[in-house]
VMD Tcl script that draws the C-alpha trace (Angstrom):
set ca {
  {-0.04 0.11 0.01}
  {1.28 2.92 -0.48}
  {1.91 5.67 2.41}
  {-0.29 8.38 0.88}
  {-3.36 6.18 1.04}
  {-3.02 5.02 4.67}
  {-6.38 5.25 6.36}
  {-6.51 5.63 10.37}
  {-8.65 4.65 12.94}
  {-8.91 6.08 16.19}
  {-10.49 4.98 19.73}
  {-11.69 7.66 21.94}
  {-13.17 6.92 25.00}
  {-15.49 8.86 27.11}
  {-14.37 9.29 30.99}
  {-14.80 11.01 34.11}
  {-12.78 14.32 33.71}
  {-9.27 13.84 35.42}
  {-9.99 16.91 37.50}
  {-13.32 15.18 39.24}
  {-13.06 13.68 42.64}
  {-14.49 10.27 42.02}
  {-17.13 9.08 44.37}
  {-18.10 5.50 45.04}
  {-21.76 4.52 45.00}
  {-23.55 3.89 48.00}
  {-24.31 0.46 47.44}
  {-20.24 -0.31 46.09}
  {-21.35 -1.21 42.67}
  {-19.46 1.35 40.78}
  {-18.97 4.98 40.93}
  {-21.15 7.87 40.75}
  {-21.39 9.32 37.36}
  {-24.73 11.13 36.87}
  {-23.85 14.84 37.07}
  {-20.50 14.40 36.83}
  {-18.29 16.09 34.30}
  {-17.02 13.74 31.18}
  {-14.14 13.99 29.10}
  {-11.93 12.58 26.48}
  {-9.32 10.09 28.03}
  {-6.28 12.03 28.00}
  {-4.42 8.92 26.36}
  {-7.06 8.92 23.42}
  {-6.45 12.61 23.12}
  {-2.92 11.87 22.19}
  {-3.61 9.10 20.14}
  {-6.20 11.53 18.18}
  {-3.22 14.16 17.85}
  {-0.64 11.78 16.19}
  {-3.49 10.70 13.30}
  {-3.86 14.21 12.71}
  {-0.48 15.14 12.36}
  {0.06 11.88 10.32}
  {-2.80 13.46 7.90}
  {-0.85 16.93 8.04}
  {2.01 14.84 6.65}
  {-0.09 13.81 3.92}
  {1.23 10.18 5.46}
  {-2.56 9.17 5.97}
  {-5.45 10.12 3.84}
  {-8.48 9.91 6.27}
  {-8.73 9.91 10.13}
  {-11.90 7.97 11.77}
  {-12.81 8.61 15.20}
  {-14.90 5.84 16.94}
  {-15.95 5.50 20.35}
  {-18.42 2.83 22.36}
  {-20.87 3.81 24.69}
  {-24.19 5.78 25.17}
  {-25.22 8.87 23.27}
  {-23.39 10.82 25.12}
  {-20.11 9.49 23.66}
  {-21.04 11.47 20.42}
  {-19.53 14.84 22.19}
  {-16.76 12.78 22.43}
  {-16.55 11.68 19.09}
  {-17.33 15.56 18.10}
  {-14.39 16.58 20.35}
  {-12.09 14.52 17.96}
  {-13.54 15.66 15.16}
  {-12.65 19.25 16.32}
  {-9.29 18.27 16.95}
  {-8.99 17.27 12.98}
  {-10.73 13.65 12.57}
  {-12.40 13.49 9.16}
  {-15.41 11.78 10.57}
  {-17.09 9.55 13.25}
  {-18.44 6.14 14.27}
  {-20.70 5.63 17.33}
  {-20.86 2.13 18.78}
  {-24.27 3.01 20.33}
  {-24.20 0.69 23.61}
  {-27.23 1.26 26.14}
  {-26.26 2.65 29.63}
  {-27.33 -0.99 31.20}
  {-24.90 -2.83 29.13}
  {-22.34 -0.12 29.14}
  {-21.72 -0.99 33.13}
  {-20.55 -4.32 31.98}
  {-18.16 -3.29 28.77}
  {-15.17 -4.31 29.20}
  {-11.98 -4.22 26.98}
  {-12.83 -7.72 25.66}
  {-16.05 -6.32 24.26}
  {-14.73 -3.25 22.79}
  {-11.17 -4.72 21.45}
  {-14.14 -7.44 19.31}
  {-15.81 -4.17 18.23}
  {-12.73 -2.08 17.12}
  {-11.30 -5.26 15.37}
  {-14.74 -5.88 13.70}
  {-14.76 -1.91 12.53}
  {-11.09 -2.15 11.54}
  {-11.71 -4.87 9.29}
  {-15.14 -3.46 7.80}
  {-13.69 0.02 6.98}
  {-10.52 -1.33 5.67}
  {-8.13 0.75 7.84}
  {-3.99 0.44 7.87}
  {-3.53 1.85 11.19}
  {-5.33 1.60 14.45}
  {-4.11 3.82 16.80}
  {-5.58 3.84 20.62}
  {-4.56 5.52 24.34}
  {-2.41 3.03 25.99}
  {-5.11 2.99 28.90}
  {-8.10 4.69 30.24}
  {-7.98 6.82 33.25}
  {-11.24 5.09 34.64}
  {-10.27 1.62 34.93}
  {-6.68 1.60 34.05}
  {-6.89 -1.57 32.05}
  {-4.15 -1.19 29.29}
  {-5.48 -4.30 27.25}
  {-7.51 -3.10 24.52}
  {-4.78 -2.32 22.07}
  {-3.05 -5.70 22.78}
  {-6.55 -7.55 22.58}
  {-7.43 -5.92 19.16}
  {-4.19 -6.95 17.85}
  {-4.62 -10.41 18.44}
  {-8.03 -10.19 17.03}
  {-7.01 -8.69 13.98}
  {-3.54 -10.73 14.15}
  {-1.93 -7.07 13.56}
  {1.50 -6.77 14.83}
  {1.55 -3.98 17.68}
  {3.16 -1.22 19.25}
  {2.35 -0.31 22.41}
  {3.52 2.54 24.91}
  {4.62 4.33 21.64}
  {6.63 7.90 22.22}
  {7.50 8.37 18.55}
  {6.01 6.92 15.60}
  {7.55 7.23 11.95}
  {5.95 6.22 8.76}
  {8.41 4.39 6.58}
  {6.35 3.14 3.23}
  {4.21 -0.29 4.44}
  {6.14 -0.15 7.64}
  {6.15 2.06 10.95}
  {9.17 2.45 13.14}
  {7.63 3.04 16.71}
  {9.76 3.70 19.69}
  {8.69 2.49 22.82}
  {8.54 3.28 26.63}
  {9.92 0.19 28.49}
  {11.15 -0.03 32.16}
  {14.43 -0.15 31.04}
  {14.46 2.75 28.90}
  {13.22 2.95 25.37}
  {12.67 0.08 22.85}
  {12.66 0.58 18.94}
  {10.34 -1.75 16.79}
  {9.59 -1.67 13.32}
  {6.03 -3.15 12.42}
  {4.37 -4.17 9.16}
  {1.16 -2.15 8.26}
  {-1.69 -2.66 9.22}
  {-0.89 -2.27 12.76}
  {-2.01 -1.14 16.01}
  {-0.53 1.33 18.03}
  {-0.61 2.65 21.49}
  {-0.09 6.21 22.58}
  {1.93 7.08 25.74}
  {2.33 10.23 27.32}
  {5.17 11.43 25.51}
  {3.91 10.79 22.22}
  {2.84 14.14 21.36}
  {0.95 17.35 23.14}
  {-2.63 17.37 22.08}
  {-3.95 20.54 20.45}
  {-6.84 22.49 21.78}
  {-10.01 22.40 19.42}
  {-10.53 26.41 17.98}
  {-13.76 27.59 17.71}
  {-13.99 27.53 13.99}
  {-13.19 23.74 14.01}
  {-15.68 22.93 16.61}
  {-18.43 24.65 14.71}
  {-16.91 22.54 11.57}
  {-17.26 19.20 13.59}
  {-20.94 19.87 14.04}
  {-21.40 19.14 10.35}
  {-19.09 16.35 10.07}
  {-20.70 13.05 9.68}
  {-20.95 10.42 12.73}
  {-22.32 7.07 11.73}
  {-24.20 5.05 14.54}
  {-23.76 1.19 14.50}
  {-25.14 -1.47 16.93}
  {-22.87 -3.97 18.47}
  {-24.91 -6.94 17.22}
  {-24.30 -5.34 13.57}
  {-21.01 -6.33 14.27}
  {-21.74 -9.39 15.34}
  {-20.39 -8.75 18.73}
  {-21.94 -10.57 21.93}
  {-22.19 -8.00 25.01}
  {-22.85 -10.75 27.54}
  {-20.85 -9.95 30.74}
  {-17.63 -11.88 31.01}
  {-16.22 -10.70 34.22}
  {-18.51 -9.44 37.46}
  {-17.47 -6.82 39.70}
  {-17.89 -7.89 43.22}
  {-17.39 -4.63 44.95}
  {-15.86 -1.08 44.78}
  {-14.46 0.40 47.47}
  {-13.28 3.71 48.14}
  {-8.96 3.39 49.04}
  {-8.19 3.40 53.04}
  {-7.76 6.76 54.52}
  {-4.21 7.36 55.25}
  {-3.15 6.98 59.45}
  {-2.02 10.37 60.85}
  {1.91 9.82 61.52}
  {3.69 10.41 64.77}
  {6.94 13.25 65.32}
  {9.90 11.77 67.23}
  {12.37 13.79 69.02}
  {15.71 11.73 68.57}
  {16.85 8.74 66.46}
  {16.50 6.67 69.46}
  {12.94 7.23 69.63}
  {12.37 6.72 65.83}
  {14.07 3.33 66.26}
  {12.02 2.36 69.01}
  {8.95 3.18 67.41}
  {9.86 1.23 64.60}
  {10.31 -1.68 66.57}
  {7.17 -1.06 68.39}
  {5.59 -1.55 65.45}
  {7.56 -4.42 63.92}
  {9.06 -2.67 61.27}
  {12.51 -3.65 62.57}
}
mol new
graphics top color blue
foreach p $ca { graphics top sphere $p radius 0.5 }
foreach p [lrange $ca 0 end-1] q [lrange $ca 1 end] { graphics top cylinder $p $q radius 0.2 }
display resetview
């Protein structure tokens, strides 16, 4: 395939805004989402920005933004369109089913859409800040049988290949992937742009196609059951000591040494 003809798809997830203090429901079945500010997952923003930059370099011909969830997810898609994506796809999942939607289901949906749309590059955030699963990109690549470059801090298109610099525990690793491929964006890949008012207005006129999981042959039956969601334990207050001897005595008393 010619690099100029690459088509990119980007997954964008609607999450509780990072600045909001999350509250657990009284029945401990999840967190409170009603009346809470939501926004695009920050790592998904980075993925959108990278796709748009590749398009601006004329390495990608079209960017399609995809989101799975209830009607409100279209706001997240519109944000991606305002950033520069060309069109959107909303996989509509009712609120009741969305509570049980897992990375497994989302991966099957994205894989089906990637095949249906004939895309060459699937860009995702490395993880979502609500569940921190870090699973969707890897499982999607497995369902598609495509190579994957996760935790990307730099992406370079070289004909039918991608060079991806990855952030790993020991430093940086560079891999070469044959297109089509899946890439997940890490924090240092880029700094997403702010959508300008003219582009926000233009985004309102861009096409957003609505499909259902059943149209893609995906069954949303729950595979994982959440037993309980609890607040983290409160941190206990510390104790001041006057001398090193007092410190050692306290540590012995608490069984630390």
